[in-house]
C-alpha positions as CSV (number, residue, x, y, z in Angstrom):
1,M,7.5,-1.2,65.3
2,S,8.6,1.0,62.5
3,S,11.6,2.2,64.4
4,V,12.7,-1.4,65.2
5,V,12.3,-2.9,61.8
6,N,15.0,-0.6,60.3
7,S,17.2,-0.2,63.3
8,T,20.8,-1.5,62.9
9,A,21.5,-1.1,66.6
10,A,18.5,-3.2,67.6
11,F,19.4,-6.0,65.0
12,D,23.0,-6.1,66.3
13,A,21.8,-6.3,69.9
14,V,19.7,-9.4,69.0
15,L,22.7,-11.0,67.3
16,V,24.9,-10.4,70.3
17,E,22.2,-11.7,72.6
18,V,21.8,-15.1,70.8
19,G,25.6,-15.6,70.4
20,L,26.1,-14.6,66.7
21,A,28.3,-11.6,67.3
22,V,31.1,-13.2,65.2
23,L,28.9,-13.3,62.2
24,I,27.9,-9.6,62.2
25,P,30.6,-8.7,59.5
26,K,29.1,-11.5,57.2
27,F,25.6,-10.2,57.8
28,R,26.8,-6.7,56.8
29,A,28.5,-8.2,53.7
30,E,25.2,-9.7,52.5
31,G,23.3,-6.5,53.2
32,W,21.4,-7.9,56.1
33,D,21.8,-5.1,58.7
34,C,18.2,-4.8,60.1
35,F,15.1,-6.9,60.7
36,G,13.4,-5.7,57.6
37,D,16.2,-6.9,55.3
38,F,17.0,-10.1,57.0
39,G,13.3,-11.1,57.4
40,F,12.9,-11.4,53.6
41,A,16.3,-12.8,52.8
42,C,14.9,-16.2,52.1
43,S,12.9,-16.9,48.9
44,N,10.6,-19.3,50.7
45,P,10.6,-19.1,54.5
46,M,8.6,-22.3,54.9
47,D,11.1,-24.4,52.9
48,P,14.1,-25.7,54.9
49,E,16.2,-26.2,51.7
50,A,15.7,-22.6,50.6
51,L,16.7,-21.4,54.1
52,Q,19.8,-23.5,53.9
53,K,20.7,-22.3,50.5
54,D,19.8,-18.6,50.8
55,I,21.0,-17.9,54.3
56,I,22.9,-20.6,56.2
57,T,25.3,-21.5,53.4
58,K,26.1,-17.8,52.8
59,L,26.9,-17.2,56.4
60,L,28.6,-20.4,57.4
61,G,29.9,-21.8,54.1
62,Q,29.5,-25.1,52.4
63,E,29.6,-28.2,54.7
64,P,32.7,-30.2,53.9
65,G,32.4,-33.7,52.5
66,A,33.5,-37.0,53.9
67,E,37.0,-36.7,52.4
68,A,37.7,-33.3,54.0
69,P,40.4,-33.1,56.6
70,E,39.6,-33.5,60.3
71,I,40.4,-29.8,61.0
72,E,37.7,-28.7,58.6
73,K,35.2,-31.2,60.0
74,K,35.9,-30.0,63.5
75,A,35.5,-26.3,62.5
76,W,32.2,-27.1,60.8
77,D,31.0,-28.9,64.0
78,E,31.4,-25.6,65.9
79,K,29.5,-23.8,63.1
80,R,26.7,-26.3,63.2
81,R,25.8,-25.0,66.7
82,M,25.0,-21.6,65.1
83,I,22.4,-23.0,62.7
84,P,19.5,-23.0,65.2
85,K,20.4,-19.5,66.4
86,I,20.4,-18.3,62.7
87,R,16.9,-19.8,62.2
88,R,15.7,-18.2,65.4
89,V,16.9,-14.7,64.4
90,F,15.4,-15.2,60.9
91,A,12.0,-16.2,62.4
92,Q,12.1,-13.1,64.6
93,S,13.1,-10.8,61.8
94,H,10.4,-12.2,59.5
95,S,7.7,-11.7,62.3
96,V,8.8,-8.1,62.8
97,A,8.8,-7.4,59.1
98,E,5.4,-8.9,58.6
99,A,4.0,-6.9,61.5
100,E,5.3,-3.7,59.9
101,S,3.6,-4.7,56.6
102,Q,0.3,-5.4,58.4
103,K,0.3,-1.8,59.8
104,L,-0.3,-0.4,56.3
105,V,-3.7,-2.0,56.2
106,S,-4.6,-1.9,59.9
107,T,-7.6,0.1,61.1
108,E,-6.5,0.2,64.7
109,P,-5.7,3.7,66.2
110,E,-2.0,4.5,66.2
111,Q,-0.2,3.8,69.4
112,V,3.1,5.4,70.7
113,V,5.9,4.0,68.6
114,K,8.7,3.0,70.9
115,L,12.4,3.1,70.0
116,H,14.4,0.0,70.8
117,P,16.6,0.6,73.9
118,A,19.7,-0.1,71.8
119,E,18.6,2.3,69.1
120,R,17.8,5.0,71.6
121,E,21.2,4.7,73.3
122,K,22.9,4.8,70.0
123,R,21.2,8.1,69.1
124,R,21.8,9.5,72.5
125,D,25.6,8.8,72.2
126,S,25.7,10.4,68.8
127,L,23.9,13.5,70.2
128,C,26.3,13.7,73.1
129,R,29.3,13.8,70.8
130,R,27.7,16.6,68.7
131,I,26.2,18.9,71.4
132,T,28.7,20.9,73.4
133,G,28.4,23.2,76.4
134,F,26.3,20.9,78.6
135,T,25.8,17.2,79.2
136,L,22.7,15.1,78.8
137,S,22.2,14.2,82.4
138,G,20.0,15.1,85.4
139,P,17.4,17.8,84.5
140,L,18.5,17.8,80.8
141,D,18.1,14.0,80.2
142,P,14.8,13.5,78.4
143,S,12.6,10.6,79.4
144,A,12.1,7.5,77.2
145,R,8.4,8.4,77.0
146,L,9.2,11.9,75.6
147,I,11.6,10.4,73.0
148,D,8.9,7.9,72.0
149,L,6.4,10.7,71.5
150,C,8.7,12.4,69.1
151,S,9.5,9.1,67.4
152,S,5.7,8.4,66.9
153,I,5.4,11.7,64.9
154,V,8.2,10.6,62.6
155,Q,6.9,7.1,62.1
156,T,3.1,7.8,61.8
157,G,3.5,11.2,60.0
158,Q,0.8,12.7,62.3
159,V,2.0,15.9,64.1
160,R,0.6,15.9,67.6
161,Y,1.5,18.8,70.0
162,I,3.8,17.8,72.8
163,E,2.7,19.7,75.9
164,W,5.2,21.2,78.3
165,A,3.9,19.0,81.1
166,K,4.9,15.9,79.1
167,C,8.5,17.0,78.7
168,S,9.6,14.8,81.7
169,T,13.1,13.7,82.7
170,H,14.6,10.2,82.7
171,R,15.0,10.4,86.5
172,S,11.3,11.0,87.0
173,E,10.6,7.7,85.2
174,L,12.8,5.8,87.5
175,V,11.2,7.0,90.7
176,N,7.6,7.2,89.4
177,V,6.9,3.7,88.0
178,Q,3.3,3.2,87.2
179,E,1.5,-0.1,86.8
180,V,0.0,-0.8,83.4
181,V,-3.0,-3.1,83.3
182,G,-3.3,-5.2,80.2
183,L,-7.0,-5.3,79.6
184,S,-10.0,-3.3,80.8
185,L,-13.7,-3.1,80.1
186,N,-14.9,-0.3,77.8
187,E,-18.3,1.5,77.8
188,K,-19.7,-1.4,75.7
189,G,-18.6,-4.1,78.1
190,L,-15.9,-5.4,75.9
191,L,-12.3,-6.2,76.9
192,V,-9.9,-3.8,75.2
193,R,-6.2,-3.1,75.5
194,C,-5.4,-0.3,78.0
195,S,-3.3,2.7,76.9
196,E,-0.1,3.2,78.8
197,P,0.1,6.0,81.4
198,D,1.7,9.3,80.4
199,G,4.1,9.2,83.3
200,P,4.8,11.9,85.9
201,P,4.3,15.5,84.6
202,A,7.3,17.8,84.2
203,E,7.9,20.5,86.8
204,L,7.2,24.0,85.4
205,G,7.1,26.2,88.5
206,T,9.9,28.6,87.6
207,D,11.5,30.1,84.4
208,L,14.5,27.8,84.9
209,L,12.3,24.6,85.1
210,L,10.4,25.8,82.0
211,D,13.7,26.3,80.2
212,Q,14.9,22.8,81.1
213,A,11.6,21.2,80.0
214,L,11.8,22.9,76.6
215,R,15.4,21.9,76.2
216,R,14.4,18.3,76.9
217,R,11.8,18.5,74.2
218,A,14.4,19.8,71.7
219,L,16.8,17.0,72.7
220,A,14.2,14.3,72.4
221,A,13.2,15.6,68.9
222,D,16.8,15.4,67.8
223,M,17.2,11.8,69.1
224,A,13.9,10.8,67.3
225,D,15.2,12.4,64.0
226,L,12.2,14.7,64.0
227,C,14.0,18.1,64.2
228,T,17.6,19.1,65.1
229,Y,18.2,20.5,68.6
230,E,19.5,23.8,67.2
231,T,16.4,24.5,65.2
232,M,13.8,23.8,68.0
233,Q,15.9,25.4,70.7
234,L,16.0,28.6,68.6
235,W,12.2,28.8,68.9
236,H,12.3,28.0,72.6
237,S,14.8,30.8,73.2
238,T,12.4,33.1,71.4
239,L,9.6,32.2,73.8
240,L,11.8,32.7,76.9
241,E,13.1,36.0,75.6
242,S,9.6,37.2,75.2
243,I,8.6,36.8,78.8
244,S,11.9,38.3,80.1
245,T,12.0,41.4,78.0
246,E,10.7,44.6,79.6
247,A,7.6,46.0,77.9
248,P,7.5,49.6,76.6
249,P,5.5,52.3,78.5
250,G,1.8,51.7,78.4
251,Y,2.2,47.9,77.8
252,S,2.3,44.9,80.0
253,K,5.0,42.1,79.7
254,T,4.3,39.1,77.6
255,S,2.5,36.5,79.7
256,Y,3.0,32.8,80.0
257,V,-0.5,32.4,78.5
258,Q,0.7,34.2,75.3
259,I,3.9,32.1,74.8
260,A,1.9,28.9,75.5
261,N,-0.7,29.8,72.9
262,A,2.1,30.8,70.4
263,D,3.8,27.5,70.9
264,K,0.6,25.6,70.2
265,E,-0.1,27.7,67.1
266,L,3.4,26.9,65.7
267,W,2.8,23.2,66.0
268,N,-0.6,23.7,64.4
269,L,1.0,25.4,61.4
270,V,3.6,22.7,61.1
271,S,0.9,20.0,61.3
272,A,-0.9,21.7,58.4
273,A,2.3,21.7,56.3
274,C,3.2,18.0,57.1
275,R,0.0,16.3,56.0
276,S,2.1,14.1,53.7
277,G,4.6,13.0,56.4
278,C,7.4,14.3,58.5
279,R,10.4,12.2,57.4
280,R,13.6,13.3,55.6
281,P,13.3,13.3,51.8
282,S,17.0,12.2,51.7
283,P,19.7,11.5,54.3
284,L,21.4,14.9,53.6
285,E,18.2,17.0,53.8
286,P,16.4,18.2,56.9
287,S,13.1,16.5,57.7
288,L,9.8,17.9,56.4
289,F,8.9,18.7,60.0
290,E,12.0,20.8,60.6
291,K,11.6,22.6,57.3
292,A,8.0,23.6,58.2
293,F,9.2,24.5,61.7
294,K,11.8,26.9,60.3
295,E,9.4,28.5,57.8
296,N,6.7,29.3,60.4
297,M,8.4,30.1,63.7
298,F,9.3,33.7,62.8
299,G,6.0,34.4,60.9
300,L,4.0,37.6,61.5
301,R,1.2,35.7,63.1
302,L,3.4,34.3,65.9
303,Q,5.2,37.6,66.4
304,L,1.9,39.3,67.0
305,M,0.9,36.6,69.5
306,L,4.2,37.3,71.4
307,A,3.9,41.1,71.4
308,P,3.2,42.9,74.7
309,L,-0.4,43.9,75.1
310,P,-1.7,47.4,76.2
311,S,-1.9,47.7,80.0
312,R,-5.0,48.8,81.8
313,G,-5.4,52.6,81.9
314,S,-3.1,53.2,79.0
315,A,-4.1,55.7,76.2
316,L,-4.2,52.9,73.7
317,A,-6.5,50.8,75.8
318,S,-8.7,53.9,76.5
319,S,-9.0,54.7,72.8
320,S,-10.3,51.2,72.1
321,A,-13.1,51.5,74.6
322,G,-15.3,53.2,72.0
323,S,-16.0,50.0,70.1
324,S,-19.5,48.5,70.2
325,S,-18.5,45.4,72.1
326,D,-16.8,47.5,74.9
327,V,-19.8,49.9,75.1
328,A,-22.1,46.9,75.6
329,R,-19.8,45.4,78.2
330,L,-19.6,48.7,80.2
331,Q,-23.4,49.1,80.0
332,S,-23.9,45.6,81.3
333,T,-21.4,46.3,84.2
334,I,-23.2,49.6,85.1
335,Q,-26.6,47.8,85.2
336,N,-25.2,45.0,87.3
337,L,-23.7,47.5,89.8
338,R,-27.1,49.3,90.0
339,N,-28.8,46.0,90.8
340,E,-26.3,45.2,93.4
341,V,-26.7,48.6,95.1
342,S,-30.5,48.2,95.0
343,G,-30.2,44.8,96.7
344,L,-28.0,46.2,99.4
345,K,-30.4,49.0,100.1
346,R,-33.3,46.5,100.5
347,K,-31.2,44.4,102.9
348,A,-30.0,47.4,104.9
349,P,-31.8,48.0,108.3
350,S,-34.0,51.1,108.9
351,N,-33.0,53.8,111.4
352,E,-35.1,52.2,114.1
353,E,-33.8,48.7,113.5
354,G,-30.3,50.1,113.2
355,G,-30.6,51.7,116.6
356,K,-31.9,48.5,118.1
357,G,-29.2,46.6,116.4
358,R,-26.6,48.5,118.3
359,G,-28.1,47.3,121.6
360,K,-27.2,44.1,123.4
361,G,-30.4,42.3,122.6
362,N,-30.2,42.5,118.7
363,K,-27.1,41.5,116.7
364,K,-28.5,42.2,113.2
365,G,-26.6,45.4,112.9
366,K,-23.3,43.6,113.0
367,D,-23.9,41.9,109.6
368,F,-22.9,45.1,107.8
369,G,-20.5,46.5,110.3
370,Q,-16.7,46.6,110.2
371,G,-16.4,43.4,112.2
372,A,-18.3,41.3,109.6
373,K,-16.4,38.3,108.2
374,K,-15.7,38.1,104.5
375,P,-17.3,35.1,102.8
376,S,-14.8,32.2,102.6
377,L,-13.9,30.5,99.4
378,P,-15.4,27.1,98.6
379,K,-13.3,24.0,99.1
380,D,-12.7,23.4,95.4
381,L,-11.5,27.0,95.0
382,K,-9.1,27.1,98.0
383,G,-5.8,28.8,97.3
384,L,-7.2,31.0,94.5
385,Q,-7.9,34.7,94.5
386,G,-11.4,35.9,95.4
387,R,-10.9,39.5,94.2
388,T,-9.1,41.2,91.4
389,S,-6.0,43.4,91.7
390,G,-8.4,46.4,91.8
391,G,-10.4,45.0,94.7
392,D,-13.5,43.8,92.7
393,P,-15.0,40.5,93.7
394,I,-14.7,37.5,91.3
395,C,-17.7,35.3,90.4
396,F,-17.3,31.9,92.0
397,S,-19.9,30.2,89.7
398,Y,-18.1,31.4,86.5
399,N,-14.9,29.6,87.6
400,R,-16.7,26.5,88.9
401,K,-19.4,25.5,86.4
402,G,-20.1,28.6,84.4
403,C,-22.4,31.7,84.8
404,K,-24.7,32.9,82.1
405,D,-25.5,36.3,83.7
406,A,-22.7,38.1,81.9
407,P,-20.1,37.4,79.2
408,A,-16.4,36.7,79.9
409,G,-14.6,39.7,81.2
410,A,-17.9,41.4,82.3
411,R,-19.5,41.6,85.7
412,C,-22.6,39.9,87.0
413,K,-24.3,40.5,90.3
414,F,-21.8,38.1,92.0
415,G,-18.6,39.6,90.6
416,M,-16.2,39.8,87.6
417,H,-16.1,36.9,85.0
418,V,-12.3,36.5,85.1
419,C,-9.9,33.7,86.1
420,M,-9.2,33.2,89.9
421,T,-5.7,31.8,89.3
422,P,-3.1,34.0,91.1
423,G,-1.3,36.2,88.6
424,C,-3.7,35.5,85.7
425,Q,-7.1,37.3,85.9
426,Q,-7.7,36.8,82.1
427,N,-11.1,36.4,80.5
428,H,-11.5,32.6,81.0
429,P,-12.4,30.3,83.9
430,V,-9.8,28.4,86.1
431,S,-10.4,25.1,84.1
432,Q,-9.0,26.8,80.9
433,C,-6.1,28.6,82.5
434,P,-2.6,27.3,81.3
435,L,-1.1,28.7,84.6
436,A,-3.2,26.3,86.7
437,S,-0.5,23.6,86.5
438,R,2.4,26.0,87.2
């Protein structure tokens, strides 16, 4: 509602729709260029005489008397048809302005503030004239939902992180239309208004698709007047440069997990700096969001989060193994290995049983032979990796519902407590892996 009440493009679209396009210059001359201004143009909205004096006479002029020429009377007869349309626009403007005022004392949770289609198209055209080198079409055309998410941050003053998966395209909204049910039952058995669906997720399978998704977020932020495209894209370029730069010897390349965590941390820092709002202090100054974004995106904290980490087996990684936490983890791993070996010894057949097992009448010896089948993955873990890059087994329970036999990164009797997502193997389960959606 906030974006509509002050939108000139939305107000002009309504005037054109009802047939008052010829009066737009007069509306401008009186200073009525949006719903918020025109909705309070009358001193007493319930008094027809006040409406006639304060609005209709200023727009259409004074009605001629009986002695006026026939030409003036005929011209006024044409203007008289506009009076109901003016009253209609005034009633709509007053309703929009009152609804905006009620939001200041409302206790309902904030919803997504949508831009009027006319206002959104106006801002898109302005951005197209300013941005050069590419066009806002196809994979670089942000969805209306993404633009509204950025607009909600401006209007409500609450910074909420926009995930990469929500940076969808306008084309995806056209082919993935979801039905919105008006009311539903909550946990208390009461009818409440349903929230709108988030829409189809953005594709992030490759570096190119990730680059396009981040560009769409920067373009949507510019159209919502949250942050300029140039400022936000400078940060996105820093993220993409981090994962494409070769790491020095003894270090591994910056991972997608690292840039995702750095991106969230930047928005967290901006949120802390914008507790009083995100708008522009004046039309010529950048928004408070953009100012905080510039001040924090090259801070030392974020640079450390994007730095390459020591690879396994490097001298730096070996020197850090002497800490108390690493010693405890290694001791726990050694004890788990001992328990596992003891269990295998108890299950192994004796010499007599082994000799019988090689006969035709007994097949127990085949359980530990070369022809034994490897245990298959559960249905909910299909497509994931059952072993680490070093050949160690990975604990299924840790990735499904949790395992208390060892901490994250250590090893229990069933395997290592690392992520089973291909290419990850970090110290967290599959449910917390940012690469699971990629």
